[in-house]
C-alpha positions as CSV (number, residue, x, y, z in Angstrom):
1,M,134.5,97.0,-101.9
2,N,133.6,93.3,-102.4
3,K,133.1,90.7,-99.7
4,L,136.6,89.3,-100.0
5,S,138.2,92.8,-99.8
6,V,136.1,93.6,-96.7
7,L,137.1,90.3,-95.1
8,G,140.8,90.9,-96.0
9,A,140.8,94.4,-94.6
10,A,139.1,93.2,-91.3
11,L,141.7,90.4,-90.9
12,L,144.5,92.8,-91.7
13,I,143.3,95.3,-89.0
14,S,142.9,92.4,-86.6
15,V,146.4,91.1,-87.3
16,T,148.0,94.6,-87.0
17,T,146.2,95.2,-83.7
18,V,147.5,92.0,-82.3
19,A,151.0,92.7,-83.5
20,Q,151.1,95.9,-81.5
21,R,150.2,94.2,-78.3
22,K,152.6,92.6,-75.8
23,P,153.2,89.8,-75.2
24,E,152.9,88.6,-78.9
25,V,150.0,86.3,-79.7
26,K,150.4,83.6,-82.4
27,I,147.8,83.9,-85.2
28,D,145.9,80.7,-86.2
29,K,146.4,80.9,-89.9
30,S,143.8,78.1,-90.5
31,L,141.2,80.5,-89.2
32,I,142.0,83.0,-91.9
33,T,141.7,80.2,-94.6
34,T,138.4,79.1,-93.0
35,K,137.0,82.6,-93.1
36,V,138.0,83.1,-96.7
37,Q,136.4,79.8,-97.7
38,E,133.3,80.6,-95.8
39,S,133.0,83.8,-97.8
40,L,133.2,81.8,-101.0
41,G,130.4,79.5,-99.8
42,K,132.7,76.5,-99.4
43,K,132.0,73.8,-96.9
44,N,133.4,70.4,-95.9
45,M,131.9,67.4,-97.7
46,T,129.0,65.5,-96.0
47,A,127.5,62.1,-96.6
48,M,124.6,63.7,-98.4
49,D,127.0,65.7,-100.7
50,L,128.5,62.3,-101.7
51,W,125.1,61.0,-102.8
52,E,124.2,64.2,-104.6
53,L,127.0,63.6,-107.1
54,G,126.2,62.5,-110.6
55,R,127.5,59.0,-111.5
56,V,129.0,59.1,-115.0
57,S,129.1,56.2,-117.4
58,A,130.7,56.2,-120.8
59,E,128.3,54.7,-123.3
60,G,130.1,54.9,-126.6
61,L,131.6,56.9,-129.5
62,S,129.8,57.5,-132.8
63,P,131.6,55.7,-135.8
64,D,132.7,59.1,-137.2
65,G,134.3,60.0,-133.8
66,K,132.4,63.2,-133.6
67,T,130.0,62.4,-130.7
68,L,130.4,60.9,-127.3
69,L,127.3,59.4,-125.6
70,Y,127.5,59.1,-121.9
71,G,125.1,58.5,-119.0
72,V,124.6,60.3,-115.7
73,S,122.7,58.8,-112.8
74,Y,121.4,60.8,-109.9
75,Y,120.1,59.4,-106.7
76,S,116.7,60.4,-105.2
77,L,116.4,60.2,-101.5
78,N,112.6,60.4,-101.7
79,D,112.4,57.5,-104.1
80,N,115.4,55.6,-102.7
81,K,116.6,54.9,-106.3
82,S,118.7,56.3,-109.1
83,E,117.6,57.9,-112.3
84,K,119.9,57.6,-115.4
85,D,119.7,59.7,-118.5
86,L,121.8,59.8,-121.7
87,Y,123.7,62.8,-123.0
88,A,125.4,63.6,-126.3
89,L,128.6,65.6,-126.4
90,S,129.9,67.1,-129.6
91,L,133.7,66.6,-129.6
92,A,134.1,69.5,-132.0
93,D,132.6,72.3,-129.9
94,K,132.1,70.5,-126.6
95,S,128.4,71.3,-126.6
96,V,126.1,68.9,-124.7
97,K,122.5,68.0,-125.3
98,Q,120.3,65.7,-123.3
99,F,119.5,62.6,-125.4
100,T,117.0,60.8,-123.2
101,A,114.8,62.0,-120.4
102,E,112.3,59.2,-119.7
103,A,112.0,57.7,-116.2
104,G,114.2,54.6,-116.0
105,G,117.8,53.9,-117.0
106,E,119.0,53.6,-120.6
107,S,122.1,51.8,-121.8
108,V,123.6,52.2,-125.3
109,L,124.0,49.0,-127.4
110,K,125.4,50.5,-130.6
111,I,125.6,53.7,-132.6
112,E,125.1,53.3,-136.3
113,A,126.8,55.2,-139.1
114,N,123.7,57.2,-139.9
115,G,123.5,58.4,-136.2
116,D,120.8,55.9,-135.1
117,V,121.4,54.9,-131.5
118,I,120.1,51.5,-130.4
119,Y,119.7,51.4,-126.7
120,S,118.1,49.3,-124.0
121,F,115.3,50.7,-121.9
122,K,113.2,48.8,-119.5
123,G,114.3,45.5,-121.0
124,Q,113.4,46.4,-124.6
125,L,115.3,47.8,-127.6
126,W,114.7,51.4,-128.6
127,R,116.1,53.6,-131.5
128,K,116.7,57.3,-131.6
129,N,118.8,59.4,-133.9
130,L,121.6,61.7,-132.7
131,H,120.5,64.4,-135.0
132,G,116.9,64.6,-133.8
133,G,113.5,62.9,-133.9
134,A,111.5,60.9,-131.4
135,A,112.5,57.6,-129.7
136,V,110.9,54.5,-131.2
137,Q,110.4,51.2,-129.3
138,L,111.7,48.4,-131.5
139,T,110.9,45.2,-129.4
140,D,108.2,44.0,-127.1
141,V,109.7,40.7,-125.8
142,E,108.1,39.1,-122.8
143,G,110.6,39.2,-119.9
144,G,112.8,41.6,-121.7
145,L,116.3,41.2,-123.3
146,E,119.6,41.2,-121.5
147,N,123.3,41.5,-122.7
148,V,122.3,42.2,-126.3
149,K,124.8,42.1,-129.1
150,F,124.1,42.5,-132.8
151,S,125.7,40.4,-135.6
152,P,128.1,42.3,-137.9
153,D,125.4,42.5,-140.6
154,G,122.7,43.5,-138.1
155,K,120.5,40.6,-139.2
156,H,120.8,38.5,-136.0
157,I,120.8,39.2,-132.3
158,L,122.6,37.6,-129.4
159,F,121.2,37.9,-125.9
160,S,120.9,36.0,-122.6
161,K,118.1,34.8,-120.4
162,A,117.8,32.4,-117.5
163,V,116.7,28.9,-118.2
164,L,115.2,26.5,-115.6
165,L,117.3,23.2,-115.7
166,K,117.2,21.9,-112.1
167,N,114.3,21.7,-109.7
168,Y,116.1,23.0,-106.6
169,H,113.1,25.1,-105.5
170,S,110.1,23.3,-104.0
171,V,107.6,25.1,-106.2
172,D,109.4,23.6,-109.2
173,K,109.9,20.1,-107.8
174,Y,106.4,19.8,-106.3
175,K,104.0,21.6,-108.7
176,D,101.1,20.8,-106.4
177,L,102.6,22.9,-103.6
178,P,102.9,26.4,-105.1
179,K,102.9,28.2,-101.8
180,S,106.0,26.3,-100.5
181,N,109.4,27.9,-100.3
182,I,112.1,25.3,-99.7
183,Y,115.4,24.6,-101.4
184,I,116.7,21.0,-101.8
185,Y,120.4,20.3,-102.8
186,D,122.6,17.3,-103.3
187,D,125.8,19.2,-104.3
188,L,127.7,22.4,-103.8
189,D,127.1,25.6,-105.7
190,Y,123.9,25.9,-103.8
191,R,124.3,29.7,-103.3
192,H,126.5,32.4,-104.8
193,W,127.2,36.0,-103.7
194,D,123.7,37.0,-102.5
195,S,121.2,34.5,-103.8
196,F,120.5,30.8,-103.5
197,N,120.7,28.7,-106.7
198,D,117.1,28.2,-107.9
199,G,118.0,25.9,-110.7
200,R,118.1,28.6,-113.4
201,F,121.2,29.2,-115.5
202,N,121.9,32.1,-117.8
203,H,122.3,31.0,-121.4
204,P,123.2,32.8,-124.6
205,F,120.5,32.8,-127.3
206,I,120.7,33.6,-131.1
207,A,117.7,34.8,-133.1
208,S,117.1,36.5,-136.4
209,Y,116.4,40.3,-136.2
210,T,114.7,42.6,-138.5
211,D,113.9,46.2,-137.3
212,G,112.7,45.0,-133.9
213,K,111.2,41.7,-135.0
214,I,112.9,38.8,-133.3
215,G,112.7,35.3,-134.7
216,E,112.7,32.0,-132.8
217,A,115.6,32.0,-130.4
218,L,118.1,29.2,-130.3
219,D,119.7,28.3,-126.9
220,I,123.3,27.5,-127.8
221,L,123.8,25.9,-124.3
222,K,120.6,23.9,-124.5
223,D,120.1,21.6,-121.5
224,E,123.6,22.3,-120.1
225,P,123.7,23.4,-116.4
226,Y,126.3,26.1,-117.0
227,Y,126.3,29.9,-116.8
228,S,127.1,32.2,-119.7
229,P,127.4,35.1,-118.9
230,T,129.4,33.9,-116.0
231,A,127.9,34.2,-112.5
232,P,127.5,36.5,-110.6
233,F,128.9,39.5,-112.4
234,G,129.4,38.5,-116.1
235,G,127.7,40.5,-118.8
236,A,127.8,41.3,-122.5
237,E,131.6,41.3,-122.4
238,D,131.3,37.5,-122.2
239,F,129.9,37.3,-125.8
240,T,131.2,38.4,-129.2
241,W,130.3,37.6,-132.8
242,S,132.9,36.4,-135.3
243,P,133.7,39.0,-137.9
244,D,131.9,37.0,-140.6
245,G,128.8,36.5,-138.4
246,K,129.0,32.8,-138.8
247,S,129.8,31.9,-135.2
248,V,129.5,33.2,-131.7
249,L,132.2,33.2,-129.0
250,Y,131.2,33.0,-125.4
251,V,132.8,32.6,-121.9
252,C,131.7,29.7,-119.7
253,K,132.9,27.6,-116.8
254,K,131.6,24.2,-117.9
255,K,131.7,22.6,-114.5
256,F,129.0,21.6,-112.1
257,G,128.5,21.2,-108.3
258,K,131.7,20.8,-106.3
259,D,133.8,21.1,-109.4
260,Y,132.2,24.5,-110.1
261,A,132.7,25.8,-106.6
262,T,136.4,24.9,-106.5
263,S,137.5,26.0,-110.0
264,T,138.1,29.2,-111.9
265,N,138.6,27.5,-115.2
266,T,136.4,29.5,-117.6
267,D,137.1,29.0,-121.3
268,I,136.4,30.7,-124.6
269,Y,134.0,28.6,-126.7
270,E,133.1,29.1,-130.4
271,Y,129.7,28.0,-131.5
272,E,129.3,27.5,-135.2
273,I,125.7,28.5,-136.2
274,A,125.4,26.5,-139.4
275,T,126.5,23.2,-137.8
276,G,125.7,23.7,-134.1
277,K,129.3,22.5,-133.3
278,T,131.2,24.0,-130.3
279,K,135.0,24.3,-130.0
280,N,137.0,25.2,-126.9
281,L,139.5,27.8,-128.1
282,S,141.3,27.9,-124.8
283,E,141.6,24.2,-124.2
284,G,144.3,23.4,-121.7
285,M,144.4,26.9,-120.3
286,L,143.3,26.3,-116.7
287,G,142.5,29.7,-115.1
288,Y,140.1,32.4,-116.0
289,D,139.8,33.1,-119.7
290,T,137.6,36.1,-120.4
291,N,136.7,39.1,-122.6
292,P,137.2,37.7,-126.2
293,V,137.7,40.6,-128.7
294,F,138.5,40.5,-132.4
295,S,140.9,43.1,-133.9
296,P,139.1,45.7,-136.1
297,D,140.2,43.9,-139.3
298,G,138.9,40.6,-137.9
299,K,142.2,38.8,-138.5
300,R,143.3,38.4,-134.8
301,L,141.5,37.3,-131.7
302,S,142.5,38.4,-128.2
303,W,141.3,37.7,-124.6
304,M,142.5,38.0,-121.0
305,S,143.8,34.9,-119.3
306,M,145.0,33.7,-115.9
307,K,147.2,30.6,-115.7
308,T,146.3,29.0,-112.4
309,D,143.0,27.1,-111.7
310,G,141.5,28.3,-108.5
311,Y,143.6,31.5,-108.2
312,E,141.1,34.4,-108.9
313,A,143.8,37.1,-108.5
314,D,146.4,35.5,-110.7
315,K,148.4,37.6,-113.1
316,N,146.0,38.6,-115.9
317,D,147.7,38.3,-119.4
318,I,146.6,39.2,-122.9
319,I,146.5,36.3,-125.3
320,L,146.7,36.9,-129.0
321,V,145.4,34.2,-131.5
322,D,145.6,33.9,-135.2
323,P,142.2,32.2,-136.0
324,S,143.5,30.9,-139.3
325,T,146.3,28.8,-137.7
326,S,145.1,28.7,-134.1
327,Q,148.5,29.9,-133.1
328,K,148.6,31.6,-129.6
329,V,151.0,34.1,-128.1
330,N,150.9,35.5,-124.6
331,L,151.7,39.2,-125.2
332,T,152.3,40.1,-121.5
333,A,154.0,37.0,-120.2
334,H,157.3,38.8,-119.8
335,W,155.7,41.9,-118.1
336,D,155.7,42.1,-114.3
337,G,152.1,43.2,-113.8
338,T,148.4,42.3,-114.3
339,V,145.9,43.6,-116.8
340,N,142.6,45.1,-115.9
341,S,141.1,45.6,-119.4
342,F,142.2,46.3,-123.0
343,A,141.1,47.6,-126.4
344,W,142.5,47.3,-129.9
345,S,143.8,50.3,-131.8
346,K,141.9,51.1,-135.0
347,D,145.0,50.3,-137.2
348,N,145.3,46.8,-135.6
349,K,149.0,47.6,-134.7
350,K,148.6,48.1,-130.9
351,I,146.6,46.9,-128.0
352,Y,146.0,49.5,-125.3
353,F,145.4,48.3,-121.8
354,V,144.9,49.7,-118.2
355,A,146.7,48.2,-115.3
356,P,147.6,49.1,-111.7
357,T,151.1,50.4,-111.2
358,R,152.7,51.9,-108.0
359,G,149.5,53.1,-106.4
360,T,147.6,54.2,-109.5
361,V,146.0,52.6,-112.6
362,Q,147.5,53.8,-115.9
363,L,147.4,53.3,-119.7
364,F,149.8,51.0,-121.4
365,A,150.4,50.0,-125.1
366,I,151.6,46.8,-126.6
367,H,153.0,46.7,-130.1
368,V,151.3,43.7,-131.7
369,P,153.7,41.4,-133.5
370,V,153.0,41.1,-137.3
371,N,154.4,37.6,-137.4
372,L,153.4,35.3,-134.5
373,N,156.2,32.9,-135.4
374,V,158.8,35.5,-134.4
375,R,159.3,34.9,-130.7
376,S,160.8,38.2,-129.8
377,L,159.2,39.9,-126.8
378,P,156.5,42.4,-127.7
379,V,157.3,46.0,-126.7
380,I,155.1,47.2,-123.8
381,E,155.2,50.9,-122.7
382,Q,153.4,52.9,-120.1
383,I,151.9,55.8,-121.9
384,S,150.2,57.8,-119.1
385,E,151.4,58.9,-115.7
386,G,149.9,61.0,-112.9
387,Q,148.0,61.1,-109.6
388,F,144.8,59.6,-111.1
389,D,143.4,56.2,-112.2
390,I,142.5,55.4,-115.8
391,T,139.5,53.1,-115.2
392,G,138.5,52.3,-118.7
393,I,139.1,52.8,-122.5
394,V,136.0,54.1,-124.3
395,G,137.4,54.5,-127.8
396,E,140.1,55.9,-130.1
397,L,140.3,59.2,-131.9
398,K,142.9,60.4,-134.4
399,D,144.9,62.1,-131.8
400,G,144.3,60.0,-128.7
401,L,142.0,57.9,-126.6
402,V,138.7,58.6,-124.8
403,V,139.0,57.2,-121.3
404,T,137.3,57.3,-117.9
405,S,139.3,58.4,-114.9
406,T,139.0,59.0,-111.2
407,K,140.9,60.5,-108.3
408,M,140.4,59.9,-104.6
409,T,138.8,63.3,-104.6
410,Q,136.9,63.1,-107.9
411,A,134.3,60.6,-109.1
412,T,134.3,59.2,-112.6
413,E,134.5,61.6,-115.5
414,I,135.4,61.1,-119.2
415,Y,138.6,62.5,-120.6
416,H,140.6,62.8,-123.8
417,Y,144.1,61.4,-123.5
418,A,146.3,63.0,-126.1
419,F,149.0,60.7,-127.7
420,K,151.4,63.7,-128.3
421,S,151.3,65.5,-125.0
422,K,150.4,62.5,-122.9
423,K,147.9,64.7,-121.0
424,L,144.3,64.2,-119.9
425,A,141.7,66.9,-120.9
426,P,138.2,66.7,-119.4
427,L,135.3,65.9,-121.8
428,T,132.7,65.8,-119.1
429,T,132.5,68.0,-116.1
430,V,129.3,66.7,-114.5
431,N,130.4,67.2,-110.9
432,D,132.8,70.2,-111.2
433,A,130.3,72.7,-109.8
434,H,129.5,70.4,-106.9
435,Y,133.2,69.9,-106.0
436,A,133.8,73.7,-106.3
437,R,131.6,74.2,-103.3
438,L,133.6,71.8,-101.2
439,N,136.8,72.4,-99.3
440,E,139.7,70.5,-100.8
441,T,141.4,67.5,-99.2
442,K,145.0,67.1,-100.1
443,V,146.3,63.7,-101.1
444,E,150.0,62.7,-100.9
445,G,152.1,59.6,-101.4
446,R,154.5,58.3,-98.7
447,F,157.0,55.6,-98.5
448,T,157.7,53.6,-95.3
449,K,160.2,50.8,-94.6
450,A,158.3,47.6,-93.9
451,S,159.4,45.2,-91.1
452,D,161.3,43.1,-93.7
453,G,163.1,46.1,-95.1
454,E,160.9,46.4,-98.3
455,D,159.6,49.8,-99.4
456,L,156.0,50.2,-98.5
457,F,153.9,52.9,-100.3
458,S,150.9,54.6,-98.7
459,W,148.4,57.2,-99.8
460,V,147.6,59.8,-97.2
461,I,144.6,62.1,-97.4
462,Y,144.4,65.2,-95.2
463,P,141.5,67.2,-93.7
464,P,140.5,70.5,-95.3
465,N,142.6,73.4,-94.1
466,F,145.2,71.0,-92.8
467,D,147.6,72.7,-90.3
468,P,150.7,70.7,-89.5
469,T,151.0,72.5,-86.1
470,K,147.8,70.9,-84.9
471,K,147.1,67.3,-84.0
472,Y,144.5,65.2,-85.8
473,P,142.8,61.8,-85.2
474,T,144.0,59.3,-87.8
475,L,142.4,56.3,-89.5
476,L,144.4,53.3,-90.9
477,F,142.4,52.0,-93.9
478,C,142.7,48.2,-94.5
479,Q,141.9,47.2,-98.1
480,G,139.8,44.2,-99.0
481,G,140.5,41.6,-101.7
482,P,143.0,40.7,-100.4
483,Q,144.5,41.2,-103.8
484,S,142.7,44.5,-104.6
485,A,144.6,47.7,-105.3
486,T,144.5,50.8,-103.3
487,T,144.9,53.5,-106.0
488,Q,143.2,56.7,-107.0
489,G,139.8,55.1,-107.2
490,Y,136.6,56.8,-106.0
491,S,134.1,55.1,-103.7
492,F,130.6,56.3,-102.8
493,R,130.8,54.5,-99.5
494,W,134.4,54.1,-98.4
495,S,135.0,57.8,-99.4
496,F,138.3,58.9,-98.1
497,Q,137.5,62.4,-99.2
498,L,134.4,62.3,-96.9
499,M,136.4,60.8,-94.0
500,A,139.1,63.5,-94.3
501,S,136.3,66.2,-94.5
502,Q,135.1,65.1,-91.1
503,G,138.5,66.0,-89.6
504,Y,140.4,62.7,-89.9
505,I,143.7,62.0,-91.6
506,V,143.4,58.7,-93.5
507,I,146.4,56.5,-94.4
508,L,146.1,53.8,-97.0
509,P,149.0,51.4,-97.2
510,N,149.7,49.4,-100.4
511,R,150.5,46.4,-98.2
512,R,151.5,42.9,-99.4
513,G,149.0,41.4,-101.8
514,M,148.1,44.5,-103.8
515,P,148.7,44.5,-107.6
516,G,150.8,47.3,-109.1
517,W,154.1,46.4,-107.3
518,G,155.1,43.3,-109.2
519,V,153.6,39.8,-109.4
520,K,155.6,38.5,-106.4
521,W,154.3,41.3,-104.1
522,N,150.8,40.5,-105.3
523,E,151.2,36.8,-104.6
524,D,152.9,37.1,-101.2
525,I,149.7,37.4,-99.2
526,S,148.3,34.0,-100.3
527,K,148.5,31.5,-97.3
528,D,149.9,34.4,-95.2
529,W,146.8,36.5,-94.4
530,G,147.8,37.2,-90.9
531,G,151.5,37.5,-91.5
532,Q,153.5,40.1,-93.5
533,A,150.4,42.0,-94.6
534,I,149.4,42.7,-91.0
535,R,152.9,43.7,-90.2
536,D,152.8,46.1,-93.2
537,Y,149.8,47.8,-91.7
538,L,151.6,48.2,-88.3
539,S,154.8,49.4,-90.0
540,A,152.8,52.1,-91.9
541,I,150.9,53.4,-88.9
542,D,153.9,53.3,-86.6
543,D,156.0,55.3,-89.1
544,F,153.2,57.8,-89.8
545,S,152.5,58.2,-86.0
546,K,155.9,59.8,-85.7
547,E,154.5,62.9,-87.4
548,S,153.9,65.7,-85.0
549,Y,150.4,66.3,-86.4
550,V,149.2,62.8,-85.7
551,D,147.3,62.5,-82.3
552,K,148.8,59.1,-81.2
553,S,146.0,58.8,-78.6
554,R,143.3,58.9,-81.3
555,I,144.2,56.3,-84.0
556,G,141.6,54.0,-85.5
557,A,141.6,51.1,-87.9
558,I,138.9,50.5,-90.5
559,G,138.2,48.0,-93.3
560,A,135.9,45.7,-95.2
561,S,136.1,42.0,-96.3
562,Y,139.8,41.1,-96.0
563,G,140.1,44.6,-94.6
564,G,137.5,43.6,-92.0
565,Y,139.5,40.5,-91.3
566,S,142.5,42.7,-90.8
567,V,140.7,44.8,-88.3
568,F,139.6,41.6,-86.4
569,M,143.3,40.5,-86.5
570,L,144.6,43.8,-85.4
571,A,142.2,43.8,-82.5
572,G,144.2,41.0,-81.0
573,V,147.7,42.1,-81.8
574,H,147.8,45.9,-82.0
575,E,149.2,46.3,-78.5
576,G,147.5,49.6,-77.7
577,R,148.0,51.3,-81.0
578,F,144.3,51.8,-81.8
579,K,141.6,53.5,-79.8
580,S,138.7,52.5,-82.1
581,L,138.0,49.8,-84.7
582,I,135.4,49.3,-87.5
583,S,135.0,46.1,-89.4
584,H,132.6,45.7,-92.3
585,C,131.7,42.1,-93.4
586,G,135.0,40.8,-92.1
587,L,136.1,37.2,-91.7
588,F,136.3,36.4,-88.0
589,D,136.6,32.6,-87.7
590,M,138.4,31.0,-90.6
591,T,137.0,27.5,-89.7
592,S,133.3,28.5,-89.8
593,W,134.0,30.8,-92.8
594,Y,135.5,27.9,-94.8
595,G,132.4,25.9,-94.0
596,T,129.9,28.5,-95.2
597,T,131.5,30.6,-98.0
598,E,130.6,29.8,-101.6
599,E,133.6,30.3,-103.9
600,L,135.7,27.6,-102.4
601,F,138.4,28.0,-105.0
602,F,139.3,31.3,-103.3
603,A,139.5,29.7,-99.8
604,N,141.5,26.7,-101.2
605,H,144.1,28.9,-102.8
606,D,144.4,31.8,-100.4
607,L,144.1,29.8,-97.1
608,G,145.7,26.7,-98.4
609,G,142.6,24.5,-98.2
610,A,140.4,22.9,-95.6
611,Y,140.7,23.3,-91.8
612,W,140.9,19.5,-91.4
613,D,144.1,19.3,-93.4
614,K,147.0,19.6,-90.9
615,K,149.2,21.4,-93.4
616,N,146.9,24.4,-93.1
617,E,147.0,24.6,-89.3
618,K,148.6,28.0,-89.2
619,T,145.8,29.5,-91.2
620,Y,143.2,28.3,-88.7
621,T,145.3,29.1,-85.6
622,D,147.9,31.9,-85.8
623,F,146.1,33.7,-88.7
624,N,142.6,33.2,-87.3
625,P,141.1,36.3,-85.5
626,I,139.0,34.2,-83.2
627,K,142.1,32.7,-81.7
628,H,143.2,36.1,-80.5
629,V,140.0,37.3,-78.9
630,D,141.5,36.9,-75.4
631,K,143.4,40.1,-76.1
632,W,140.5,42.1,-77.4
633,N,140.0,45.3,-75.4
634,T,139.3,48.0,-78.0
635,P,135.9,49.4,-78.9
636,I,134.7,47.9,-82.2
637,L,131.8,48.6,-84.6
638,I,130.8,45.6,-86.8
639,F,128.7,45.9,-90.0
640,Q,127.2,42.7,-91.4
641,G,125.0,42.1,-94.5
642,G,122.2,39.5,-94.2
643,K,122.6,38.4,-97.8
644,D,126.4,38.3,-97.8
645,Y,127.2,34.7,-98.8
646,R,130.9,35.5,-99.5
647,V,131.4,36.4,-95.9
648,P,128.2,34.9,-94.3
649,I,126.3,36.4,-91.5
650,G,127.8,34.2,-88.8
651,Q,131.1,36.0,-89.1
652,G,129.8,39.4,-87.9
653,L,127.5,37.8,-85.3
654,E,130.3,35.7,-83.8
655,A,132.6,38.7,-83.5
656,F,129.9,40.9,-81.9
657,Q,128.9,38.2,-79.5
658,A,132.6,37.6,-78.5
659,A,133.1,41.3,-77.9
660,Q,129.9,41.6,-75.9
661,L,130.7,38.6,-73.7
662,K,134.2,40.0,-73.1
663,G,132.8,43.3,-72.0
664,V,134.4,45.2,-74.9
665,K,132.4,48.2,-76.0
666,S,130.9,47.1,-79.3
667,R,128.0,47.7,-81.7
668,L,126.4,45.6,-84.4
669,V,124.9,47.2,-87.5
670,Y,123.0,44.4,-89.2
671,M,121.7,45.0,-92.7
672,P,119.3,42.2,-93.6
673,D,118.7,43.3,-97.2
674,E,122.4,44.0,-98.1
675,N,125.0,41.7,-99.5
676,H,128.8,42.2,-99.2
677,W,128.2,45.8,-100.3
678,V,125.6,48.4,-99.4
679,L,123.5,49.2,-102.4
680,S,120.4,50.9,-101.1
681,G,120.8,54.7,-100.8
682,H,118.8,54.9,-97.6
683,N,120.9,52.0,-96.1
684,A,124.1,53.7,-97.2
685,Q,123.0,56.9,-95.4
686,V,122.5,54.8,-92.2
687,W,125.9,53.2,-92.8
688,Q,127.6,56.6,-93.0
689,R,125.8,58.0,-90.0
690,E,126.7,54.9,-87.8
691,F,130.3,55.0,-89.1
692,F,130.9,58.6,-88.2
693,D,128.9,58.5,-85.0
694,W,131.0,55.6,-83.8
695,L,134.2,57.5,-84.5
696,K,132.9,60.6,-82.7
697,E,131.9,58.4,-79.7
698,T,135.1,56.4,-79.5
699,L,137.9,58.3,-81.1
């Protein structure tokens, strides 16, 4: 008799014996489930389990569509760093072979028709064939190469590197004082994200290329104090070659100082190699213009575009251009949503894109008009549906698309989406064995009526072995952004699966400001940070608290960035709903935040502008957490990054000091080497331990 049979027999005897006794005793069914899962070797997820998962990245499809290259990164606690290797998957028989194994991360640049894979490794270019053979180093360029793209004929290379143009750092301004470390500024844009501006600007360079030999590089933004790729997160997607290889398109915000800090007006520029002339292809388009891509036949150009200067979360549309006539069409202007990313179909007839919709991120298709003079609205259809997110499009096969996808309970894997069945089938299963050892956490959708009568959707994730006859502590998650979606994404820090596995129910409202529920819903949070969005949070938790399994005396609120701001706001207005609070890099005083944050276009649009402008008074009074500190009485944990220049250090320190001086139980976790996020593995483990220790202590 196997282990399960023995266990089942023992439980049956136990249940029969109990049934014969009087008075009757109720059986705890969750105990039976727990014992069965223990017999299978299952356990609840821990923070270490989270960091043992492989992190999958899609690297590319071979031109013949027979091989998928992907990367997997694993974190080493001993080394406090990740190691990434590449793998080749045969799409015919699903066999996998390891493609690289050297220490250090590799990233694929292109796969050639003969099976040669050109990839970046330790800043240099390498070549290795899919069908066998040793890896060969192609380049040995001082300082390495970044954001590499090859010309269509392979004879030229496009890459980026930083160029010193301004002597902001004392060692550059005063050559005789090399041991000094002082920065001198006369204008804004003096720091961004997590670094001070040292006077170096990323520029695109073009050079001849012959089997690893690189000719003299030409800076196509020579002497211009602008960034391309765009700072701080732009990459190779900001560049593309024209189909004939005679010009290069690049994304750039050609503004400097205060103008740079207060604008989102990036444009698509075309640099003609033979003449050195530059043309602005998106002239008069005032918001973000990004990600230029030519159709496979080279006859059409497309990019993503936002309309409003200064509004970083504006509706993102797909622009289609006929380069021969310069005629432009906005393909998604009539569609009530915003685009995350897109890819052309091989036959040039469609553009596939991914976008948030009703609590998930799904695939859509646009039928590209043949004649741009015909002003009929392009047909847009949603082609995938389910409780998952489509996070990216890798490539197209004859019968479908290769995509990346996540769930709240599953990290990124790569899938085949079939056009006919509209189903996802896994291509990689990197973490399946790991998840098989973990107890499941159920995820469900739920609708609530908001205070203004609108339908408010929330995701709810339940603990393993959830028993509705029991009572559970519950966490209200407040999303950042504020215009970021709460969908079926997977996080290695804000892991709702991990939270639920520690015995908490987690509710995640799609409050005002989130994309996926129409453009108006997305826009409604601007200049109303402390208004309807906060009421949405309270409506969601009030409604959910009516469930018998919610322990109303043990409810907490957690969040980061705008979510951290939300926690600070809720601390002053929650009227006893919450027993414990956690804020990560939250905005506490809108006045001092406006005076120290770096992307002022964001503050100007979402807050209305400066604190000295009387028309914005409500933002700096009613919607300012510091103005409600007199009502603070709930234990609060505050995380703050020392290199966070989006929400600078003073915000967390001010909030902690206020709580301490008011006698509110509080704790500050200061992370001097982290920015708005937590990137170090060891620091992330400390973060998780402090997070859950605080909840055990206060909730």
